[in-house]
C-alpha positions in Angstrom: 28.8 -30.9 1.0 30.7 -32.9 3.5 29.2 -31.5 6.7 26.9 -28.7 7.7 28.8 -25.5 8.7 26.8 -25.1 11.9 28.6 -21.8 13.1 28.0 -20.3 9.6 24.4 -21.4 9.6 23.8 -19.9 13.0 25.5 -16.6 11.9 23.2 -16.7 8.8 20.2 -17.2 11.1 21.2 -14.2 13.2 21.5 -12.1 10.0 18.1 -13.5 8.8 16.4 -12.3 12.0 18.1 -8.9 11.7 17.1 -8.6 8.1 13.5 -9.5 8.7 13.4 -7.1 11.7 14.4 -4.4 9.3 12.0 -5.6 6.5 9.1 -5.8 9.0 9.4 -2.1 9.6 9.7 -0.9 5.9 7.1 1.4 4.5 5.0 0.4 1.4 7.4 -0.1 -1.5 10.4 -0.1 0.8 13.4 -2.4 0.1 15.7 -4.1 2.5 19.3 -2.7 2.1 21.6 -5.7 1.7 23.9 -6.5 4.6 26.6 -8.9 5.5 27.5 -10.4 8.9 30.9 -11.9 9.1 32.6 -13.7 11.9 36.3 -14.3 12.7 37.5 -17.5 14.3 37.6 -15.7 17.7 33.8 -14.9 17.5 34.2 -11.2 16.7 31.5 -10.2 14.2 31.2 -7.3 11.8 27.9 -6.1 10.2 28.2 -4.2 6.9 25.5 -2.5 4.8 25.9 -2.2 1.0 25.3 1.2 -0.4 24.1 2.3 -3.8 21.7 4.8 -5.4 19.2 2.0 -6.3 18.3 -1.4 -4.8 20.0 -3.0 -7.9 23.3 -1.1 -7.2 23.1 -2.2 -3.5 22.4 -5.8 -4.7 25.4 -5.6 -7.1 27.6 -4.4 -4.2 26.5 -7.3 -2.0 27.1 -9.8 -4.8 30.6 -8.4 -5.4 31.4 -8.8 -1.7 30.2 -12.4 -1.8 32.9 -13.3 -4.3 35.5 -10.8 -3.1 35.6 -9.2 0.4 34.1 -12.3 2.1 37.3 -14.3 1.3 39.0 -12.7 4.3 36.5 -14.1 6.7 36.1 -17.7 8.0 32.3 -17.3 8.0 30.0 -14.7 6.3 26.4 -14.4 5.6 25.2 -12.0 3.0 21.5 -11.1 2.8 19.6 -9.3 0.1 15.9 -9.0 -0.9 14.7 -10.3 -4.3 11.5 -10.7 -6.2 10.9 -14.3 -7.3 8.5 -14.9 -10.1 5.9 -17.7 -9.5 2.9 -18.8 -11.5 0.7 -16.8 -9.0 2.9 -13.6 -9.3 6.0 -12.2 -7.8 7.0 -13.1 -4.2 9.4 -11.2 -2.0 12.2 -13.3 -0.6 15.3 -12.9 1.4 18.3 -14.6 -0.1 21.2 -15.4 2.2 24.5 -16.6 0.8 26.6 -18.5 3.3 30.2 -18.1 2.5 33.4 -19.6 4.1 36.7 -18.0 3.1 35.1 -16.7 -0.1 33.5 -20.0 -1.2 29.7 -20.1 -1.4 28.7 -23.0 0.8 25.0 -22.7 0.4 22.2 -20.3 -0.4 19.0 -20.0 1.7 15.8 -18.5 0.3 13.0 -17.4 2.6 9.8 -16.0 1.1 8.0 -13.4 3.1 5.1 -11.0 2.9 6.1 -7.4 3.3 5.0 -5.3 6.2 2.3 -3.2 4.5 0.2 -6.4 4.0 1.1 -7.7 7.5 4.6 -9.0 7.7 4.9 -12.8 7.8 7.2 -15.6 6.8 5.9 -17.7 3.9 6.7 -21.4 4.4 10.1 -22.9 5.3 13.5 -21.8 4.1 14.7 -23.4 0.9 18.2 -24.7 1.4 20.3 -24.8 -1.8 23.7 -26.4 -2.2 25.9 -26.7 -5.3 23.6 -29.3 -6.8 20.2 -27.7 -6.0 18.0 -28.2 -3.0 19.5 -30.1 -0.1 18.0 -33.5 0.7 15.3 -33.3 3.5 17.4 -34.3 6.5 20.3 -32.0 5.8 17.8 -29.2 4.9 16.0 -29.7 8.2 19.3 -29.7 10.2 20.4 -26.5 8.4 17.1 -24.8 9.1 17.3 -25.8 12.8 20.8 -24.3 13.0 19.6 -21.1 11.3 16.6 -20.7 13.6 18.9 -21.2 16.7 20.9 -18.2 15.3 17.7 -16.2 14.8 16.5 -16.7 18.3 19.9 -15.5 19.6 19.3 -12.0 18.2 19.0 -9.8 21.4 17.0 -6.9 19.9 14.1 -8.9 18.6 12.4 -9.7 21.9 9.7 -12.2 21.0 9.2 -11.1 17.4 10.9 -14.3 16.0 8.7 -16.5 18.0 5.6 -14.6 16.8 6.8 -14.9 13.2 7.4 -18.6 13.6 4.0 -19.1 15.1 2.3 -17.2 12.2 4.6 -18.8 9.5 2.6 -20.1 6.5 2.9 -23.8 6.2 4.0 -23.9 2.5 6.3 -21.6 0.7 4.9 -20.0 -2.5 8.4 -20.9 -4.0 7.6 -24.6 -3.8 5.7 -25.9 -6.8 3.1 -28.6 -6.0 
């Protein structure tokens, strides 16, 4: 990865905040409906939700958009909720694919605790490139750009700051 796609990362951060806002209000057993947020070179944005009868069908539609419809956009972020198996059990996570003109630039995975147990972010975002986790400095720069985008979400009020302050220090997705 030559350079970090700052505009795309900020777009992904905005979508991440929007997705967690939705996820923080879900009832027990609820599932975030996958969405994409795409931006043209002139800054115009389009938010799209992916429909399906089940969360799997919604996820399939989001994955298909990642490799298909996203190609018409300079920058897209596609968010979906997954369960990640860990030695201590399944963990909910938001996966955000960052796509430029149909090419997946990177994937971000953020573990979280669903609303019924008291919504919270679990550790830092995992930044994944083509060859696995990004090195520490590019990962920190990518996370900073995403968090800038998250803070820019106008509807959140101070929720993002509260989530940041209550963020667990270590992600359950990181093996120690």
